[in-house]
C-alpha positions as CSV (number, residue, x, y, z in Angstrom):
1,M,153.0,94.5,130.3
2,K,153.5,94.3,134.1
3,Y,154.0,97.2,136.4
4,A,156.4,97.0,139.3
5,S,155.4,98.7,142.6
6,I,157.9,101.5,143.2
7,T,158.4,103.1,146.6
8,T,158.9,106.8,146.3
9,R,162.1,108.3,147.8
10,R,160.3,111.3,149.4
11,D,157.5,109.3,151.0
12,P,158.4,105.6,151.6
13,G,154.7,104.9,152.5
14,R,153.4,105.8,149.1
15,R,153.8,103.4,146.2
16,L,153.6,104.1,142.5
17,G,151.5,101.4,140.8
18,A,150.0,100.7,137.4
19,R,147.5,103.5,137.9
20,G,149.9,106.1,139.2
21,L,150.6,107.5,142.6
22,A,147.8,106.8,145.1
23,G,146.8,109.1,148.0
24,A,146.3,112.7,148.6
25,G,147.9,114.9,145.9
26,G,148.6,111.8,143.8
27,G,147.7,111.1,140.2
28,S,145.9,107.7,140.3
29,P,143.3,107.5,137.4
30,A,140.1,105.5,137.9
31,Y,140.1,104.5,134.3
32,V,142.9,103.3,132.1
33,P,142.1,103.7,128.4
34,V,142.5,100.7,126.0
35,P,145.5,101.3,123.7
36,L,144.8,101.7,120.0
37,E,145.3,98.8,117.7
38,W,146.4,98.7,114.1
39,R,146.2,96.0,111.5
40,G,148.8,95.2,108.8
41,T,150.0,92.4,106.6
42,T,153.0,90.3,107.6
43,R,155.0,92.1,104.9
44,Q,154.2,95.5,106.3
45,V,154.8,94.6,110.0
46,C,157.3,91.9,109.5
47,G,159.5,93.3,112.4
48,L,156.6,92.7,114.8
49,Y,155.2,89.4,113.6
50,P,154.6,87.0,115.3
51,W,154.6,88.8,118.6
52,A,151.8,91.3,117.8
53,T,148.3,90.4,119.0
54,P,145.9,89.9,116.1
55,G,142.6,91.9,116.1
56,Q,139.3,90.0,116.7
57,L,137.0,92.0,114.4
58,P,136.1,90.4,111.0
59,M,137.7,91.7,107.9
60,L,134.7,91.1,105.7
61,G,133.3,93.9,103.5
62,G,134.5,97.4,103.0
63,P,135.8,99.5,105.9
64,I,133.1,101.7,107.3
65,G,134.7,103.2,110.4
66,R,136.5,102.5,113.7
67,H,135.6,100.6,116.8
68,Q,134.5,103.1,119.4
69,K,136.5,101.6,122.2
70,S,139.7,100.2,120.6
71,G,139.9,102.3,117.5
72,A,140.3,99.2,115.3
73,I,139.0,99.3,111.7
74,I,135.5,97.8,111.3
75,C,134.6,96.3,108.0
76,F,131.0,95.6,107.1
77,D,128.5,95.0,104.4
78,H,125.6,92.6,104.6
79,V,126.6,90.7,101.4
80,N,130.1,89.8,102.4
81,W,129.0,89.0,106.0
82,F,126.4,86.6,104.5
83,L,128.9,85.0,102.2
84,G,131.3,84.7,105.1
85,K,128.5,82.9,107.1
86,R,128.4,85.6,109.8
87,I,124.7,86.4,109.1
88,S,122.0,84.2,107.7
89,N,120.6,86.6,105.1
90,P,122.1,89.2,102.8
91,S,120.2,92.1,104.2
92,V,120.5,94.7,106.9
93,L,118.0,96.9,108.8
94,I,119.2,100.3,109.9
95,I,117.3,102.1,112.7
96,A,118.0,105.5,114.0
97,R,116.3,108.9,114.4
98,T,116.5,111.7,111.8
99,G,119.9,113.3,111.5
100,L,122.1,110.6,113.0
101,G,123.6,109.4,109.7
102,K,121.4,106.5,108.5
103,S,121.6,107.5,104.8
104,T,125.3,108.3,105.2
105,L,126.0,104.8,106.5
106,S,123.9,103.2,103.8
107,S,125.6,105.3,101.1
108,K,129.0,104.1,102.4
109,I,127.9,100.4,102.3
110,M,126.5,100.9,98.8
111,L,129.6,102.5,97.5
112,S,131.7,99.6,98.7
113,L,129.3,97.1,97.0
114,A,129.4,99.1,93.8
115,A,133.2,98.8,93.8
116,Q,132.7,95.0,94.1
117,G,130.4,95.0,91.0
118,Y,127.0,95.1,92.5
119,V,124.3,97.0,90.8
120,L,122.7,99.6,93.1
121,L,118.9,100.0,92.9
122,I,117.2,102.7,95.0
123,P,113.4,102.6,94.5
124,G,111.8,105.7,96.1
125,D,114.6,108.2,96.7
126,T,112.6,110.7,98.6
127,K,114.9,113.6,99.5
128,P,116.8,112.5,97.3
129,D,119.6,111.0,99.4
130,Y,121.3,108.9,96.7
131,A,121.0,110.8,93.5
132,E,124.5,112.2,93.8
133,L,126.0,108.8,94.5
134,V,124.2,107.3,91.5
135,A,125.5,110.2,89.3
136,V,129.0,109.7,90.5
137,L,128.9,106.0,89.6
138,G,127.5,106.8,86.1
139,G,124.1,105.5,86.8
140,Q,120.6,106.9,85.9
141,V,118.3,109.0,88.0
142,R,114.7,108.6,86.9
143,V,112.4,111.3,88.2
144,V,108.8,110.6,89.1
145,S,106.1,113.2,89.0
146,R,102.3,113.4,88.4
147,A,102.7,114.2,84.7
148,G,105.7,113.6,82.4
149,G,108.7,112.0,84.1
150,M,109.0,108.3,84.7
151,A,105.8,106.1,84.6
152,L,105.1,103.3,87.1
153,N,103.1,100.5,85.7
154,P,101.8,98.2,88.5
155,A,100.3,95.8,85.9
156,D,103.7,94.9,84.5
157,P,106.3,95.1,87.2
158,G,109.8,95.3,85.8
159,G,109.0,94.2,82.3
160,M,108.6,90.6,83.4
161,S,106.1,89.8,80.6
162,V,108.6,91.0,77.9
163,A,111.3,88.9,79.5
164,A,109.0,85.9,79.5
165,A,108.3,86.3,75.8
166,R,112.0,86.3,75.1
167,I,112.7,83.2,77.2
168,G,109.8,80.9,76.1
169,G,109.1,77.4,77.3
170,V,108.5,76.2,80.9
171,A,110.8,79.0,82.3
172,A,108.6,81.6,80.7
173,D,105.5,80.1,82.2
174,A,107.1,80.2,85.7
175,L,108.2,83.9,85.1
176,L,104.7,84.8,83.9
177,S,103.1,83.3,87.0
178,E,105.4,85.3,89.2
179,A,104.7,88.4,87.1
180,I,101.0,88.0,87.6
181,G,101.4,87.4,91.4
182,R,103.6,90.5,91.8
183,A,101.2,92.6,89.6
184,T,98.3,91.5,91.7
185,V,100.0,92.5,94.9
186,A,101.0,95.9,93.4
187,C,97.5,96.7,92.1
188,S,95.9,95.6,95.3
189,S,98.3,97.7,97.3
190,L,97.6,100.8,95.2
191,I,93.8,100.3,95.4
192,E,94.1,100.0,99.2
193,L,96.0,103.3,99.4
194,A,93.4,105.0,97.1
195,R,90.7,103.8,99.5
196,K,92.6,105.4,102.4
197,G,93.4,102.2,104.1
198,Q,90.2,100.3,103.5
199,P,91.3,96.7,102.7
200,V,90.9,95.0,99.3
201,Q,88.6,91.9,99.6
202,D,89.8,88.5,98.8
203,Y,87.4,88.2,95.8
204,E,88.7,91.5,94.5
205,E,92.2,90.2,94.5
206,A,91.0,87.1,92.8
207,A,89.3,89.2,90.1
208,L,92.4,91.3,89.5
209,N,94.5,88.1,89.3
210,A,92.1,86.6,86.8
211,A,92.1,89.8,84.7
212,L,95.8,90.0,84.6
213,R,96.2,86.3,83.7
214,L,93.7,86.8,80.9
215,L,95.7,89.7,79.5
216,Y,98.9,87.8,79.6
217,E,97.4,84.7,78.0
218,R,96.1,86.9,75.2
219,G,99.8,87.7,74.5
220,R,99.5,91.3,75.6
221,Q,102.9,92.4,76.6
222,A,103.2,95.2,79.2
223,P,99.5,95.6,80.0
224,V,98.5,98.8,81.8
225,L,95.8,99.5,84.4
226,R,93.4,100.6,81.7
227,D,93.6,97.2,80.2
228,V,92.7,95.6,83.6
229,F,89.8,98.0,83.9
230,A,88.6,97.0,80.4
231,V,88.7,93.3,81.2
232,L,86.6,93.9,84.3
233,E,84.2,96.1,82.4
234,Q,83.8,93.4,79.8
235,R,82.7,90.9,82.5
236,A,85.0,88.2,81.2
237,E,84.0,84.7,82.1
238,A,87.3,84.1,83.8
239,V,86.6,87.0,86.2
240,R,83.0,86.0,86.8
241,A,84.1,82.5,87.6
242,V,86.3,83.6,90.5
243,V,83.9,86.1,92.1
244,L,81.0,83.6,91.9
245,D,78.3,86.0,90.6
246,R,76.3,83.1,89.3
247,G,75.7,84.9,86.0
248,V,73.8,87.7,87.7
249,D,74.9,91.1,86.4
250,A,73.7,92.9,89.5
251,T,75.8,90.7,91.7
252,Y,78.8,91.2,89.5
253,E,78.3,95.0,89.7
254,R,78.0,94.9,93.4
255,L,81.2,92.9,93.8
256,I,83.4,94.4,91.1
257,G,82.0,97.9,90.9
258,P,84.1,99.2,93.8
259,T,87.2,97.7,92.3
260,Q,86.6,99.5,89.0
261,R,85.9,102.8,90.8
262,S,89.2,102.5,92.7
263,I,91.1,101.8,89.5
264,Q,89.5,104.9,87.9
265,A,90.7,106.9,91.0
266,L,94.2,105.7,90.3
267,L,94.0,106.6,86.6
268,N,92.2,110.0,86.9
269,G,92.5,111.2,90.4
270,Q,95.3,112.9,92.3
271,Y,97.9,110.5,90.8
272,G,97.7,112.0,87.4
273,D,98.8,109.7,84.6
274,L,101.6,108.2,86.7
275,F,100.0,104.7,86.9
276,G,98.4,104.7,83.5
277,R,101.4,104.7,81.1
278,P,103.8,101.9,80.1
279,V,107.4,102.2,81.4
280,D,110.1,103.1,78.9
281,R,112.6,100.4,79.2
282,S,114.8,101.4,76.2
283,V,117.6,102.7,78.5
284,E,120.5,100.2,78.7
285,R,121.4,98.6,82.0
286,S,123.6,100.9,84.1
287,P,125.6,100.3,87.3
288,A,123.1,102.1,89.5
289,M,119.5,103.4,89.3
290,S,117.6,105.8,91.6
291,I,113.9,106.4,91.3
292,D,113.8,110.0,92.4
293,T,110.5,110.9,94.2
294,S,111.7,114.2,95.7
295,R,109.3,116.2,93.5
296,I,106.3,114.9,95.5
297,K,105.5,117.3,98.3
298,S,106.4,116.1,101.8
299,G,102.8,116.7,103.0
300,D,101.3,114.4,100.4
301,E,102.1,111.2,102.4
302,R,99.5,109.0,100.8
303,F,100.6,109.8,97.2
304,L,104.2,109.3,98.2
305,A,103.5,106.0,99.8
306,A,101.6,104.8,96.6
307,V,104.6,105.9,94.5
308,M,107.0,104.1,96.7
309,M,105.0,100.9,96.7
310,A,104.8,101.0,92.9
311,A,108.5,101.8,92.6
312,W,109.4,98.8,94.9
313,S,107.3,96.5,92.7
314,E,108.9,97.9,89.5
315,T,112.4,97.4,90.9
316,Y,111.9,93.9,92.3
317,G,110.2,92.9,89.0
318,Q,113.2,94.3,87.0
319,V,115.6,92.2,89.1
320,E,113.6,89.0,88.6
321,A,113.2,89.6,84.9
322,E,117.0,90.2,84.5
323,Q,117.8,87.1,86.6
324,A,115.4,85.0,84.5
325,L,117.1,86.2,81.3
326,A,120.5,85.3,82.8
327,D,119.3,81.9,83.8
328,A,118.2,81.3,80.1
329,G,121.7,82.5,78.9
330,L,120.2,85.6,77.2
331,S,122.0,88.2,79.3
332,P,125.0,88.4,81.6
333,R,124.5,87.6,85.3
334,R,124.4,90.6,87.6
335,L,124.2,90.9,91.4
336,Y,122.2,93.6,93.1
337,C,121.8,95.7,96.2
338,L,118.4,97.2,96.8
339,T,118.0,100.1,99.3
340,L,114.5,100.6,100.8
341,D,114.6,103.9,102.6
342,E,111.8,105.6,104.5
343,L,109.9,102.4,105.3
344,W,107.8,104.3,107.8
345,R,106.1,106.3,105.2
346,V,104.2,103.3,104.0
347,L,103.9,101.4,107.2
348,Q,102.5,104.3,109.2
349,L,99.3,104.1,107.0
350,G,98.3,100.9,108.9
351,G,95.7,98.5,107.6
352,T,97.3,95.7,105.7
353,M,100.3,97.8,104.5
354,P,102.8,95.7,106.6
355,E,101.7,92.6,104.8
356,R,102.0,94.3,101.5
357,V,105.5,95.4,102.2
358,N,106.3,91.8,103.5
359,E,105.1,90.4,100.2
360,L,107.1,92.9,98.1
361,T,110.3,92.3,100.1
362,R,110.3,88.5,99.9
363,L,113.2,88.1,97.4
364,N,114.9,84.8,97.5
365,R,118.5,85.1,98.7
366,T,119.6,82.7,96.0
367,Q,118.9,85.4,93.4
368,G,122.0,87.4,94.3
369,V,120.1,90.3,95.8
370,G,121.2,92.2,98.9
371,Q,118.8,94.5,100.8
372,I,119.3,97.6,102.9
373,M,116.1,98.6,104.8
374,I,116.0,101.9,106.7
375,T,113.5,103.3,109.1
376,H,113.3,105.6,112.1
377,S,111.9,103.1,114.7
378,I,111.4,99.4,115.2
379,R,107.9,100.4,116.1
380,D,107.3,101.4,112.5
381,L,107.3,97.7,111.7
382,A,104.4,96.9,114.1
383,R,100.9,96.8,112.9
384,G,98.5,99.2,114.4
385,E,97.9,98.6,118.1
386,R,99.6,95.2,118.1
387,S,103.0,94.9,119.7
388,N,104.2,92.0,117.6
389,I,106.4,92.7,114.6
390,E,105.3,91.7,111.2
391,G,108.6,89.9,110.3
392,I,110.6,92.4,108.3
393,E,113.3,92.7,111.0
394,E,113.3,88.9,111.4
395,R,114.3,88.5,107.8
396,A,117.1,91.0,108.1
397,G,120.5,89.3,108.5
398,A,121.9,92.1,110.6
399,I,120.4,95.1,112.5
400,I,122.3,98.4,112.9
401,V,120.9,100.7,115.6
402,G,121.9,104.4,116.1
403,G,120.9,106.8,118.8
404,V,117.3,106.2,120.0
405,P,115.2,107.3,123.0
406,K,114.4,105.0,126.0
407,R,111.0,104.0,124.7
408,E,112.6,102.8,121.5
409,I,115.1,100.7,123.5
410,D,112.2,99.1,125.2
411,A,110.7,98.1,121.8
412,L,114.1,96.9,120.5
413,S,114.4,94.7,123.6
414,A,111.4,92.8,122.4
415,V,113.2,91.6,119.3
416,M,116.8,91.5,120.3
417,T,119.0,91.1,123.4
418,L,120.6,94.3,124.5
419,T,123.1,94.3,127.3
420,E,123.0,97.1,129.9
421,A,126.1,98.7,128.4
422,E,124.6,98.6,124.9
423,E,121.4,100.2,126.2
424,C,123.5,102.9,127.9
425,E,125.4,103.6,124.6
426,L,122.2,104.0,122.6
427,R,120.6,106.3,125.1
428,T,123.9,108.3,125.3
429,W,124.0,108.8,121.5
430,W,120.4,109.9,121.5
431,S,120.9,112.4,124.4
432,M,124.0,113.8,122.7
433,Y,122.0,114.4,119.5
434,D,119.1,115.8,121.5
435,A,121.4,118.3,123.2
436,A,122.8,119.2,119.8
437,A,119.3,119.9,118.5
438,R,118.9,122.4,121.3
439,G,122.1,124.2,120.2
440,D,124.3,122.8,123.0
441,H,127.3,122.1,120.7
442,G,129.6,124.1,118.6
443,G,131.2,121.5,116.3
444,D,130.5,120.8,112.6
445,R,129.5,117.3,113.3
446,P,126.4,116.9,115.5
447,P,127.2,114.8,118.6
448,G,125.8,111.3,118.3
449,A,125.9,111.3,114.5
450,G,127.6,108.4,112.8
451,L,127.6,106.3,116.0
452,F,126.0,102.9,115.5
453,L,125.7,99.4,117.1
454,I,126.0,96.5,114.6
455,K,124.0,93.4,115.8
456,P,124.8,90.3,113.7
457,S,121.9,88.5,115.3
458,S,119.4,89.1,118.0
459,E,121.5,87.3,120.6
460,D,125.1,88.3,119.6
461,P,126.8,91.2,121.3
462,G,126.9,94.4,119.2
463,I,129.9,96.1,117.6
464,P,130.0,99.8,118.3
465,V,131.3,101.7,115.3
466,D,132.1,105.3,114.6
467,V,131.5,105.8,110.8
468,V,134.4,107.6,109.1
469,L,134.1,109.3,105.7
470,T,137.0,109.3,103.3
471,S,138.3,112.4,101.7
472,V,136.7,111.3,98.4
473,E,133.3,110.9,100.1
474,R,133.6,114.3,101.8
475,E,134.6,115.9,98.5
476,W,131.4,114.8,96.6
477,G,129.2,115.1,99.6
478,G,128.5,111.5,100.4
479,Q,124.8,112.3,100.6
480,N,123.1,115.6,101.3
481,T,120.5,115.2,104.1
482,N,122.9,116.9,106.5
483,R,125.9,118.9,105.2
484,A,127.3,119.2,108.7
485,W,127.6,115.4,109.0
486,T,129.2,115.0,105.5
487,Q,131.8,117.6,106.5
488,A,132.9,115.6,109.6
489,S,136.4,114.1,109.5
């Protein structure tokens, strides 16, 4: 639309332009807002087509909110963006400080994927953020505690050994090898946590691997940690061969004794019987599953980190077991979305924990698995004093960033390109939330909450979105970390 310059009758020297009347006493605005845009099918807006200007935002995935500048609808989920070739991997990393709506956004994405037939798996639901969502979808919430409740068996992740026994043949051998590898990583990770960050030696990992392999070769389905301890205690030749004790019992005791003591700590220490029991897998497959760890006290970070590591291993193993059964034609094919929340709880322990998480999160994208990873800071992904990142964010197809302080923006700039305007937005959202924390607002929705920047890649410009909850989501609460946010319109 073009604006003609109009000469006013009262003052011929003043002209009315596109921005209003200039000069003293005039009304010339410095900023002209962008008009709102709406989308519709050619049937709905047939009177406007083809003269209306089409929107430029992708219509892939479920609607999550509106563009902060234009008000246009923004659709996003990492699976459909991957299938639409907008991102290279079906995963997303969400970064924002507490209270800004990370769990609300992930719940919205998960709900959209559930409607598309994806199975939701939440290993390690710490608050819990997603139990209500899982219940609404008719899924199962499995509670973890020191005694009773759900068991977590690191020696048999996801029932892969039982699945291999059903499959048979070469495919079973391949699945068993993967099961032994995952079990070795899970057991090593728990031992490292029991040692308060002291690393597991390479020969200890080799001994654990040999013991697990021996148990599987004996036809023992669903072995538990006590079985692994027993094999080490028996000084099996397969174990002695990999630790090179040269047949000397004293050398074997010096090398493997610490491993056995660590296993005993996992079986009889602060962890109760959580890691010493087989997992009950009699429950039929459901559309969603949450492993609820909220009964673990918030101050017991090491125990919670151990539970989360074991829960991740269990869930990943379950996915691989079910996919192997589907490949063999023994069960229907299902697609999955795994949500890894509170990554910082494990990564803050330092040591080799980043490498352990990396190993557990290496699911092949050809297996039909999408991932949502959530943390407070990109610096959570750095190892100790080192500034380089361990690779988790590099494997994320998209990164979504909410309000963060300036030092976090400096860390983000090391792994992605942020324009000056994007940096200003992130700082503004954080300062709005910081002011709200001091009581400087009176609304139901904390300022800065629900405002995110979607980065499809490290170099692409971001898409600023204002997450909007539907009436249905507001009715059942969305998720409950912040009631004021779920009540926002």
